VEXGU-266579 format. One record per residue: residue in three letters; x, y, z of N, C-alpha, C, CB in turn. Coordinates in steps of 0.02 Angstrom, whole numbers, padded with zeros to 5 digits, always signed. Glycine has a CB too. Example, Ala and Ser with C-alpha at 12.3 -4.5 7.8 and 13.67 -1.06 7.14 Angstrom:
2
ALA+00660-00284+00390+00615-00225+00390+00660-00165+00390+00565-00224+00452/SER+00642-00112+00354+00684-00053+00357+00645+00002+00394+00704-00030+00286/
END
This chain:
79
MET+00030-00041-00004-00007-00018+00015+00061+00059+00003-00042-00057+00084/THR+00025+00109-00057+00067+00176-00051+00028+00237-00031+00099+00193-00118/VAL+00041+00257+00010+00041+00323+00055+00074+00383+00034+00072+00312+00116/LEU+00025+00417+00010+00037+00497-00008+00016+00544+00031+00008+00518-00066/TYR+00073+00591+00034+00056+00652+00115+00041+00704+00062+00141+00683+00188/PHE-00002+00740+00098-00001+00813+00046+00001+00882+00103-00092+00820-00015/ALA+00019+00922+00086+00012+00991+00130+00043+00984+00212-00078+01011+00135/GLN+00010+00992+00254+00030+01003+00330+00033+00944+00355-00015+01044+00374/THR-00005+00866+00318+00043+00808+00348+00095+00790+00301+00004+00741+00365/ARG+00131+00822+00249+00187+00798+00213+00232+00830+00263+00194+00820+00132/ARG+00203+00889+00276+00272+00933+00339+00295+00887+00373+00247+00992+00405/LEU+00239+00873+00416+00230+00837+00469+00254+00773+00495+00182+00834+00468/ALA+00237+00728+00414+00270+00661+00399+00354+00662+00405+00246+00639+00322/GLY+00362+00711+00364+00432+00729+00337+00446+00685+00279+00489+00719+00391/LEU+00386+00669+00238+00423+00649+00186+00346+00642+00116+00474+00565+00215/ALA+00351+00621+00080+00300+00637+00022+00253+00565+00029+00343+00649-00066/SER+00282+00507+00019+00248+00453+00008+00287+00413+00060+00245+00429-00065/GLU+00264+00354+00061+00289+00289+00091+00239+00238+00089+00310+00296+00163/THR+00262+00166+00087+00252+00108+00076+00249+00071+00122+00282+00088+00043/LEU+00177+00045+00148+00141+00005+00191+00147-00054+00183+00084+00014+00192/ALA+00188-00088+00234+00182-00182+00187+00123-00224+00250+00303-00250+00188/LEU+00072-00193+00219-00009-00237+00266-00004-00284+00221-00106-00198+00271/SER-00030-00361+00250-00025-00406+00218-00126-00424+00216+00039-00461+00254/SER-00151-00387+00220-00227-00394+00248-00253-00328+00243-00235-00422+00327/PRO-00329-00315+00200-00352-00271+00192-00382-00239+00290-00401-00292+00128/VAL-00372-00177+00280-00387-00152+00323-00433-00096+00340-00349-00148+00335/ASN-00477-00075+00398-00528+00005+00401-00490+00065+00427-00600+00001+00458/ALA-00542+00086+00407-00478+00178+00427-00476+00164+00488-00512+00283+00420/GLU-00492+00127+00558-00455+00122+00601-00396+00129+00604-00462+00086+00616/ALA-00403+00049+00576-00331+00017+00602-00271+00064+00525-00337-00110+00596/LEU-00298+00062+00479-00232+00134+00452-00217+00184+00471-00235+00167+00401/TRP-00272+00218+00513-00248+00266+00552-00223+00254+00611-00286+00306+00559/ASN-00191+00189+00613-00176+00176+00694-00089+00171+00669-00222+00085+00741/GLU-00082+00129+00612-00035+00107+00564+00023+00177+00576-00076+00096+00477/ILE-00026+00219+00521-00009+00292+00492+00027+00333+00571-00101+00339+00456/LEU-00010+00316+00608+00011+00360+00677+00065+00326+00709-00049+00368+00735/ALA+00082+00294+00709+00108+00246+00744+00184+00240+00722+00067+00185+00736/ARG+00173+00271+00644+00251+00268+00615+00277+00353+00628+00253+00241+00514/HIS+00211+00386+00627+00194+00478+00623+00174+00518+00690+00121+00495+00571/PRO+00182+00511+00725+00124+00540+00799+00110+00614+00764+00173+00553+00905/ALA+00171+00653+00734+00133+00708+00742+00082+00716+00707+00161+00754+00737/LEU+00054+00670+00683-00004+00693+00614-00079+00695+00656-00009+00617+00532/ALA-00078+00658+00716-00133+00649+00778-00150+00720+00787-00101+00612+00857/PRO-00144+00775+00768-00189+00817+00772-00224+00834+00713-00165+00865+00798/LEU-00218+00823+00645-00237+00831+00601-00284+00764+00597-00187+00849+00559/ARG-00295+00705+00628-00317+00641+00589-00387+00682+00579-00318+00553+00635/SER-00424+00711+00655-00500+00728+00640-00523+00787+00580-00529+00756+00711/VAL-00476+00816+00554-00489+00844+00483-00472+00849+00449-00499+00876+00468/THR-00427+00774+00423-00408+00742+00381-00421+00685+00322-00384+00736+00407/ARG-00444+00704+00270-00495+00658+00224-00446+00615+00213-00533+00688+00153/LEU-00446+00550+00192-00447+00481+00178-00449+00474+00086-00519+00448+00222/ALA-00428+00479+00035-00413+00453-00020-00415+00385-00032-00362+00471-00032/ARG-00449+00331-00086-00440+00270-00085-00429+00278-00156-00491+00224-00054/ASN-00365+00248-00202-00351+00253-00283-00385+00326-00321-00392+00178-00322/GLY-00390+00361-00284-00405+00417-00329-00475+00471-00281-00435+00374-00416/GLU-00507+00430-00263-00565+00443-00254-00574+00432-00145-00610+00384-00317/PHE-00621+00489-00123-00624+00514-00063-00674+00440-00042-00657+00602-00058/THR-00646+00419+00009-00671+00365+00062-00738+00373+00104-00617+00358+00114/THR-00770+00308+00142-00814+00328+00172-00804+00285+00258-00880+00313+00122/VAL-00849+00319+00300-00831+00256+00361-00816+00186+00340-00893+00244+00410/ASP-00856+00160+00284-00849+00099+00281-00797+00064+00238-00901+00082+00269/THR-00769+00094+00210-00714+00109+00151-00644+00036+00194-00678+00232+00153/VAL-00656-00026+00135-00599-00057+00168-00539-00035+00122-00608-00140+00175/PHE-00477-00054+00151-00416-00019+00104-00359-00100+00112-00372+00082+00154/ALA-00381-00114+00032-00308-00189+00030-00243-00173+00027-00304-00241-00041/PRO-00216-00202+00019-00118-00203+00024-00110-00168-00055-00066-00313+00030/GLY-00141-00184-00110-00126-00141-00156-00146-00078-00156-00140-00161-00203/ASP-00187-00018-00116-00220+00020-00134-00146+00075-00140-00288+00028-00088/GLU-00179+00146-00176-00132+00211-00155-00201+00255-00127-00079+00256-00235/ILE-00157+00246-00055-00195+00308-00012-00171+00368-00003-00206+00294+00052/ALA-00224+00420+00000-00204+00485+00000-00214+00542+00057-00230+00504-00051/LEU-00184+00552+00107-00192+00589+00152-00238+00651+00134-00132+00601+00172/ILE-00254+00686+00138-00289+00766+00110-00314+00820+00185-00383+00745+00051/PRO-00262+00856+00200-00284+00874+00243-00334+00962+00240-00225+00863+00281/PRO-00376+00985+00264-00387+01049+00232-00365+01104+00221-00419+01065+00244/VAL-00364+01132+00152-00329+01183+00131-00375+01249+00157-00316+01176+00051/SER-00341+01299+00141-00366+01378+00161-00351+01427+00071-00294+01417+00248/GLY-00384+01449+00058-00380+01496+00004-00412+01544-00021-00378+01477-00033/GLY-00420+01563-00083-00471+01611-00106-00479+01600-00181-00451+01687-00091/
END
C-alpha cells in the first residue's frame, strides 16, 4: 500500500510518500493506527484529514487493501 502525504501532513510526516507492508485489508481505524504509529505528529490532524483510496474520497465503511494508493488530504485554505 502506498500512502501519499499532502500539505500539512507532508510537512509533519517529513516525507511525500511511503509504502506500508500490510498483508490483509484494513478499515480506516486500523490504517490510521498504523500511520500514527509511524508519524505521531499527525495526530492533531486526524479528525480533519480526509482519506482517498485510489483517487476517490472514502467513507467510514471503506476497506483498504494492500495494493491501494492512499492519500491523506488535510484541510486547505485559499481564495
